[in-house]
VEXKEKE-828556 format. One record per residue (C-alpha): residue number from 0; x, y, z. Coordinates in steps of 0.001 Angstrom, whole numbers. Example, Ala and Ser with C-alpha at 12.3 -4.5 7.8 and 13.67 -1.06 7.14 Angstrom:
+-----+---------+---------+---------+
! num !      c1 !      c2 !      c3 !
+-----+---------+---------+---------+
!   0 !   12300 !   -4500 !    7800 !
!   1 !   13670 !   -1060 !    7140 !
+-----+---------+---------+---------+
END
This chain:
+-----+---------+---------+---------+
! num !      c1 !      c2 !      c3 !
+-----+---------+---------+---------+
!   0 !       0 !       0 !       0 !
!   1 !    1052 !    3577 !    -551 !
!   2 !      89 !    5614 !    2488 !
!   3 !    -258 !    9337 !    2254 !
!   4 !      56 !   11604 !    5303 !
!   5 !   -2959 !   11368 !    7619 !
!   6 !   -4377 !    8305 !    5833 !
!   7 !   -5466 !    5037 !    7455 !
!   8 !   -5665 !    1388 !    6469 !
!   9 !   -7758 !   -1016 !    8569 !
!  10 !   -7383 !   -4787 !    8849 !
!  11 !   -9579 !   -6764 !   11276 !
!  12 !   -9730 !   -4001 !   13863 !
!  13 !   -6076 !   -3020 !   13487 !
!  14 !   -5390 !     427 !   12124 !
!  15 !   -2258 !    1577 !   10346 !
!  16 !   -2134 !    5373 !   10391 !
!  17 !     241 !    7705 !    8656 !
!  18 !     811 !   11260 !    9813 !
!  19 !    3313 !   13789 !    8539 !
!  20 !    5547 !   15262 !   11228 !
!  21 !    7698 !   17269 !    8858 !
!  22 !    8401 !   17138 !    5104 !
!  23 !   11068 !   14433 !    5487 !
!  24 !    9413 !   12092 !    7970 !
!  25 !    6430 !    9786 !    8005 !
!  26 !    5125 !    8456 !   11306 !
!  27 !    3470 !    5045 !   11168 !
!  28 !    1272 !    3755 !   13951 !
!  29 !    -252 !     316 !   14080 !
!  30 !   -3090 !     347 !   16579 !
!  31 !   -5387 !   -2398 !   17749 !
!  32 !   -8620 !   -2261 !   19669 !
!  33 !   -8267 !   -2260 !   23456 !
!  34 !   -9085 !   -5410 !   25414 !
!  35 !  -12679 !   -5115 !   26639 !
!  36 !  -13647 !   -5608 !   30282 !
!  37 !  -17371 !   -5547 !   31114 !
!  38 !  -18574 !   -5104 !   34672 !
!  39 !  -21861 !   -4339 !   36405 !
!  40 !  -22190 !   -1106 !   38318 !
!  41 !  -22139 !   -1708 !   42068 !
!  42 !  -19581 !   -4548 !   42160 !
!  43 !  -16869 !   -4316 !   44812 !
!  44 !  -13969 !   -4084 !   42333 !
!  45 !  -12782 !   -4803 !   38798 !
!  46 !   -9361 !   -5901 !   37565 !
!  47 !   -7914 !   -4124 !   34519 !
!  48 !   -5492 !   -6635 !   32969 !
!  49 !   -1953 !   -5739 !   31917 !
!  50 !     422 !   -8643 !   31349 !
!  51 !    3827 !   -8153 !   29769 !
!  52 !    5774 !  -11068 !   28296 !
!  53 !    8977 !   -9134 !   27658 !
!  54 !   11807 !   -9508 !   30153 !
!  55 !   12141 !   -6146 !   31881 !
!  56 !   15474 !   -5514 !   33577 !
!  57 !   16179 !   -3022 !   36330 !
!  58 !   13657 !    -861 !   38106 !
!  59 !   10206 !   -1053 !   36579 !
!  60 !    7762 !    1858 !   36500 !
!  61 !    4093 !    1193 !   35776 !
!  62 !    1791 !    4080 !   34894 !
!  63 !   -1960 !    3761 !   34411 !
!  64 !   -3872 !    6642 !   32752 !
!  65 !   -7446 !    6957 !   31607 !
!  66 !   -8557 !    8069 !   28142 !
!  67 !   -8800 !   11661 !   29364 !
!  68 !   -5110 !   11666 !   30324 !
!  69 !   -5766 !   11609 !   34077 !
!  70 !   -3283 !    9749 !   36277 !
!  71 !   -5004 !    6647 !   37625 !
!  72 !   -2099 !    4904 !   39394 !
!  73 !    1715 !    4906 !   39360 !
!  74 !    4069 !    2196 !   40550 !
!  75 !    7525 !    3835 !   40333 !
!  76 !   10735 !    1844 !   40787 !
!  77 !    9287 !    -993 !   42816 !
!  78 !    7151 !    1000 !   45238 !
!  79 !    3383 !    1282 !   45003 !
!  80 !    2621 !    4992 !   45348 !
!  81 !     -17 !    7409 !   44083 !
!  82 !    2605 !    9963 !   43002 !
!  83 !    5150 !    9606 !   40199 !
!  84 !    8430 !   10267 !   42016 !
!  85 !   10513 !   10742 !   38852 !
!  86 !    8229 !   13354 !   37335 !
!  87 !    9595 !   16881 !   37184 !
!  88 !    6062 !   18179 !   37566 !
!  89 !    5355 !   15769 !   40450 !
!  90 !    2090 !   14672 !   38877 !
!  91 !    -311 !   13256 !   41411 !
!  92 !   -2986 !   10647 !   41127 !
!  93 !   -6238 !   12271 !   40033 !
!  94 !   -8656 !   12839 !   42930 !
!  95 !  -11299 !   10771 !   41108 !
!  96 !   -9165 !    7632 !   41638 !
!  97 !   -7764 !    8342 !   45125 !
!  98 !   -8121 !    5386 !   47526 !
!  99 !   -9687 !    3246 !   44759 !
! 100 !   -6666 !    1672 !   43012 !
! 101 !   -4273 !   -1110 !   43944 !
! 102 !   -1636 !   -3325 !   42324 !
! 103 !    -601 !   -6738 !   43683 !
! 104 !    3153 !   -6531 !   44361 !
! 105 !    3516 !  -10341 !   44273 !
! 106 !    2246 !  -10481 !   40682 !
! 107 !    4623 !   -7774 !   39425 !
! 108 !    7575 !  -10163 !   39435 !
! 109 !    5671 !  -12424 !   37031 !
! 110 !    4991 !   -9587 !   34563 !
! 111 !    1424 !   -9010 !   35745 !
! 112 !     833 !   -5260 !   36085 !
! 113 !   -2958 !   -5489 !   36370 !
! 114 !   -4750 !   -2771 !   38291 !
! 115 !   -7644 !   -3305 !   40687 !
! 116 !  -10179 !    -474 !   40640 !
! 117 !  -12615 !    -540 !   43552 !
! 118 !  -16233 !     612 !   43512 !
! 119 !  -16534 !    1129 !   39713 !
! 120 !  -19367 !    3367 !   38536 !
! 121 !  -20585 !    4472 !   35123 !
! 122 !  -18129 !    7394 !   35367 !
! 123 !  -15272 !    4841 !   35242 !
! 124 !  -16277 !    3669 !   31745 !
! 125 !  -13232 !    4650 !   29711 !
! 126 !  -10175 !    3392 !   27862 !
! 127 !   -7242 !    2867 !   30226 !
! 128 !   -3590 !    2638 !   29195 !
! 129 !    -986 !     704 !   31148 !
! 130 !    2562 !    1858 !   30314 !
! 131 !    5424 !    -236 !   31656 !
! 132 !    8998 !    1025 !   31401 !
! 133 !   12222 !    -382 !   32782 !
! 134 !   15589 !    1087 !   33691 !
! 135 !   17060 !    -106 !   30380 !
! 136 !   14607 !    2082 !   28445 !
! 137 !   12126 !    -581 !   27306 !
! 138 !    8564 !     690 !   27035 !
! 139 !    5464 !   -1409 !   26541 !
! 140 !    1840 !    -266 !   26540 !
! 141 !   -1467 !   -2109 !   26838 !
! 142 !   -4980 !    -668 !   26566 !
! 143 !   -8119 !   -1819 !   28350 !
! 144 !  -11633 !    -631 !   27588 !
! 145 !  -13680 !    -713 !   30786 !
! 146 !  -17419 !    -733 !   30180 !
! 147 !  -19569 !    -408 !   33278 !
! 148 !  -22988 !   -1903 !   32521 !
! 149 !  -25601 !     758 !   31961 !
! 150 !  -23108 !    3175 !   30400 !
! 151 !  -21695 !    3127 !   26869 !
! 152 !  -18859 !    4899 !   25109 !
! 153 !  -19511 !    5704 !   21468 !
! 154 !  -16055 !    7059 !   20798 !
! 155 !  -12729 !    6554 !   22478 !
! 156 !   -9242 !    7779 !   21762 !
! 157 !   -6420 !    5357 !   21028 !
! 158 !   -2787 !    6027 !   21770 !
! 159 !    -218 !    3861 !   20013 !
! 160 !    3510 !    3404 !   19901 !
! 161 !    4885 !    4770 !   16631 !
! 162 !    8043 !    4523 !   14572 !
! 163 !    9500 !    7144 !   12249 !
! 164 !   10585 !    6442 !    8688 !
! 165 !   12583 !    9092 !    6841 !
! 166 !   11678 !   10270 !    3369 !
! 167 !    8358 !   10940 !    1699 !
! 168 !    6709 !    9409 !    -248 !
! 169 !    7196 !    5934 !    1188 !
! 170 !    6051 !    2753 !    -502 !
! 171 !    4956 !     284 !    2139 !
! 172 !    4146 !   -3308 !    1364 !
! 173 !    2711 !   -5125 !    4348 !
! 174 !     963 !   -8446 !    4489 !
! 175 !   -2007 !   -9033 !    6750 !
! 176 !     155 !  -11175 !    9057 !
! 177 !    2679 !   -8340 !    9404 !
! 178 !     -71 !   -5899 !   10357 !
! 179 !   -1574 !   -8278 !   12901 !
! 180 !    1826 !   -8874 !   14518 !
! 181 !    2192 !   -5197 !   15527 !
! 182 !    1185 !   -4554 !   19143 !
+-----+---------+---------+---------+
END
């Protein structure tokens, strides 16, 4: 396919987007739909899954944000805290999520960075992003779409990891299996 700036190609729910950053670069993003989690309003808690298979060395920082960019939970350098200690702006957990989030420290060693959100309501229906980074610079992201029964989201924003390819125009030939292997 030949992708022009700001064009999209969709394959089975995966989206390949092209966006011009400057005249000599093309940014490609392969995005997939978030994993869906359905829950009834009024339950005690819900687990938002985030499992990473990659081997992460060094200190691991886990950051959960909602689709509105609010800080849901941060686990910086092996200590479960509501504040991101490394942040220059000292970003705090959003008040909406205070005293409602928890991560199981025993599961972290096994690559399970799932977040437990207590007392979910219809206002919690959103797309959540789990970003896991390690001291060696590796970054992995997973998205979860939480749908609290009785509330629906017609539109949601998707954030993907992108790579930059120099030179425009770019001829890209991708098979369906190559597109589906992007995560």
